[in-house]
C-alpha positions as MATLAB code, in Angstrom:
seq = 'XXXXXXXXXXXXXXXXXXXXXXXXXXXXXXXXXXXXXXXXXXXXXXXXXXXXXXXXXXXXXXXXXXXXXXXXXXXXXXXXXXXXXXXXXXXXXXXXXXXXXXXXXXXXXXXXXXXXXXXXXXXXXXXXXXXXXXXXXXXXXXXXXXXXXXXXXXXXXXXXXXXXXXXXXXXXXXXXXXXXXXXXXXXXXXXXXXXXXXXXXXXXXXXXXXXXXXXXXX';
ca = [
     -44.236  334.172  221.121;
     -41.545  332.602  218.978;
     -40.838  328.909  219.473;
     -37.157  327.913  219.415;
     -36.154  324.554  217.928;
     -32.774  322.793  217.943;
     -30.415  323.305  215.030;
     -30.084  320.473  212.508;
     -27.467  317.806  213.208;
     -24.843  318.146  210.476;
     -22.883  315.095  209.350;
     -19.935  316.146  207.247;
     -16.413  315.275  206.154;
     -15.466  318.598  204.623;
     -14.897  320.837  207.608;
     -17.151  323.640  208.730;
     -17.969  325.167  212.077;
     -18.827  322.017  214.001;
     -19.461  318.995  211.795;
     -19.756  315.469  213.075;
     -17.362  313.603  210.798;
     -18.746  310.426  209.251;
     -15.318  308.850  209.457;
     -14.895  309.832  213.095;
     -18.354  308.575  214.007;
     -17.586  305.227  212.401;
     -14.234  304.785  214.140;
     -14.172  306.598  217.473;
     -16.830  308.450  219.501;
     -14.173  310.536  221.249;
     -12.628  311.569  217.951;
     -16.063  312.570  216.663;
     -16.710  314.649  219.787;
     -13.354  316.419  219.432;
     -13.972  317.084  215.734;
     -17.414  318.506  216.465;
     -15.851  320.988  218.889;
     -12.987  321.874  216.518;
     -10.490  320.511  219.053;
      -7.193  319.659  217.391;
      -3.461  319.901  217.958;
      -1.379  322.658  216.411;
       0.159  320.108  214.058;
      -3.271  318.936  212.944;
      -4.382  322.531  212.329;
      -1.314  323.328  210.218;
      -1.676  320.096  208.254;
      -5.367  320.876  207.651;
      -4.509  324.387  206.426;
      -1.929  322.936  204.042;
      -4.519  320.468  202.771;
      -6.965  323.316  202.190;
      -4.324  325.229  200.212;
      -3.655  322.133  198.114;
      -7.355  321.617  197.393;
      -7.679  325.269  196.384;
      -4.835  324.842  193.901;
      -6.247  321.601  192.506;
      -9.652  323.231  192.082;
      -8.020  325.949  189.964;
      -6.313  323.219  187.933;
      -9.579  321.385  187.268;
     -11.533  324.555  186.501;
      -8.903  325.297  183.875;
      -9.611  321.882  182.318;
      -6.227  320.508  183.452;
      -4.311  322.326  180.721;
      -0.662  323.436  181.009;
      -1.921  326.980  181.573;
      -4.198  325.711  184.322;
      -1.217  324.032  185.958;
       0.681  327.304  186.024;
      -2.312  329.033  187.562;
      -2.715  326.265  190.142;
       0.928  326.523  191.186;
       0.560  330.302  191.493;
      -2.577  329.866  193.604;
      -0.804  327.433  195.908;
       2.091  329.834  196.369;
      -0.247  332.745  197.091;
      -2.240  330.754  199.642;
       0.453  328.720  201.386;
       3.857  330.428  201.129;
       3.001  333.080  203.725;
       1.519  330.791  206.416;
       4.254  328.208  205.852;
       6.987  330.705  206.727;
       6.248  330.024  210.403;
       7.215  326.353  209.996;
      10.687  325.378  211.208;
      12.387  323.594  208.259;
      14.334  321.537  210.776;
      11.360  320.790  213.024;
       8.722  318.045  213.130;
       6.529  319.866  210.593;
       9.289  320.299  208.016;
       7.289  318.222  205.525;
       4.704  321.031  205.408;
       7.075  323.828  204.398;
       6.155  325.621  201.198;
       9.277  324.367  199.411;
       8.521  320.719  200.174;
       4.777  320.817  199.504;
       5.218  322.813  196.296;
       7.707  320.204  195.080;
       5.203  317.427  195.839;
       2.450  319.299  193.999;
       4.672  319.792  190.940;
       5.539  316.088  191.014;
       1.836  315.210  191.058;
       1.235  317.440  188.042;
       4.133  315.770  186.230;
       2.759  312.262  186.772;
      -0.994  312.668  186.496;
      -2.866  311.799  183.302;
      -6.298  313.138  184.178;
      -6.984  314.754  180.810;
      -6.459  311.491  178.915;
      -8.871  309.587  181.147;
     -11.658  312.029  181.877;
     -13.668  314.953  180.631;
     -13.801  317.826  183.094;
     -16.738  320.210  183.422;
     -15.490  323.375  185.172;
     -18.987  323.912  186.582;
     -18.713  320.588  188.447;
     -15.648  321.495  190.516;
     -15.774  322.216  194.278;
     -19.505  321.509  194.613;
     -20.999  322.225  198.033;
     -24.121  320.342  199.053;
     -26.478  319.900  202.012;
     -28.982  317.059  201.780;
     -31.536  315.769  204.313;
     -30.894  312.299  205.704;
     -34.280  311.899  207.404;
     -37.777  313.260  206.723;
     -38.335  314.681  210.197;
     -38.052  318.424  210.723;
     -36.208  319.934  213.703;
     -39.668  320.489  215.187;
     -40.170  316.724  215.346;
     -42.757  316.418  212.590;
     -42.315  314.967  209.118;
     -41.852  317.063  205.971;
     -45.372  316.230  204.792;
     -46.712  318.348  207.655;
     -45.024  321.370  206.058;
     -46.930  322.637  203.001;
     -45.491  324.994  200.430;
     -45.571  328.012  202.723;
     -43.294  326.152  205.164;
     -45.237  326.327  208.437;
     -45.976  323.106  210.311;
     -49.629  322.043  210.256;
     -49.283  320.441  213.694;
     -49.442  323.884  215.335;
     -46.053  323.486  217.027;
     -44.895  326.978  216.077;
     -42.451  325.850  213.367;
     -42.522  328.306  210.458;
     -40.146  326.568  208.035;
     -39.078  322.981  207.385;
     -35.491  322.107  208.301;
     -34.399  318.485  208.171;
     -33.328  317.356  211.637;
     -30.279  315.508  210.269;
     -28.428  316.603  207.136;
     -25.366  315.407  205.238;
     -23.146  318.279  204.114;
     -19.976  318.230  202.109;
     -18.023  319.497  199.159;
     -17.170  317.375  196.132;
     -13.759  318.090  194.643;
     -15.178  317.354  191.201;
     -17.516  315.197  189.146;
     -15.885  314.044  185.910;
     -16.884  311.927  182.937;
     -14.939  308.766  182.175;
     -13.975  308.859  178.506;
     -14.025  305.057  178.218;
     -17.590  304.356  179.306;
     -19.211  307.796  179.610;
     -20.002  307.240  183.286;
     -19.769  309.985  185.905;
     -17.232  309.648  188.717;
     -16.623  311.571  191.906;
     -13.069  312.896  192.312;
     -11.826  313.339  195.864;
      -8.235  314.397  196.470;
      -6.416  313.256  199.605;
      -3.262  314.677  201.134;
      -1.006  312.985  203.679;
       2.504  313.213  205.041;
       3.217  309.575  204.221;
       1.513  307.085  201.906;
       1.522  303.876  203.951;
      -0.391  300.599  203.705;
      -2.417  301.636  206.756;
      -3.307  304.983  205.172;
      -4.454  303.321  201.956;
      -6.442  300.583  203.695;
      -8.385  302.960  205.913;
     -10.428  304.157  202.920;
     -11.874  300.683  202.256;
     -14.595  301.229  204.865;
     -14.604  305.018  204.763;
     -18.137  306.420  204.601;
     -17.089  309.656  202.931;
     -16.725  308.448  199.347;
     -19.886  306.350  199.631;
     -21.724  309.412  200.934;
     -20.290  311.647  198.232;
     -21.323  309.187  195.513;
     -24.850  309.132  196.979;
     -24.924  312.944  197.087;
     -23.735  313.227  193.486;
     -26.460  310.857  192.329;
];
């Protein structure tokens, strides 16, 4: 007879099937519950898709070592990923800011103003890094990892055949780069928004995501 155990609790800020967002958990239980069930408005879904397209383009830019050629490739990637879906957006409607024409202009402006190559050294292998790390020692079966020898089964005879941490932190780092001034490693995390306001900037002061990502990178 096979014993069934609960799935690990996944804490994440990078999407997925049903993550419990660290930011949502820290600010609003209801928001966390909605995020875990992938409940969102149509506007939120479209904005999230646009953000994903932007991150895909920026990943191509970083993997190309932020060269002019990499910029051209990144702009082509963004067009390939976002132009089609964005055609459904009414340019006169409330989501006009997310049209391909507007977002592509913003992306080009960012490329024009950024000076990443003069500040950092980019390793293409350290771009878009997915990770899943245990936050506690206990397995989903309720027993600690030290009750699971190399072959995986639990020595407490509970029927568990493989160790799975009961709570894990999962995410995806945009990049880890080297600061040219001091040689230290830094986590890069790109953010997209419809409007850069004081409130939007201040909300990251107590945001658990960057702290968690720095811990994961270490």
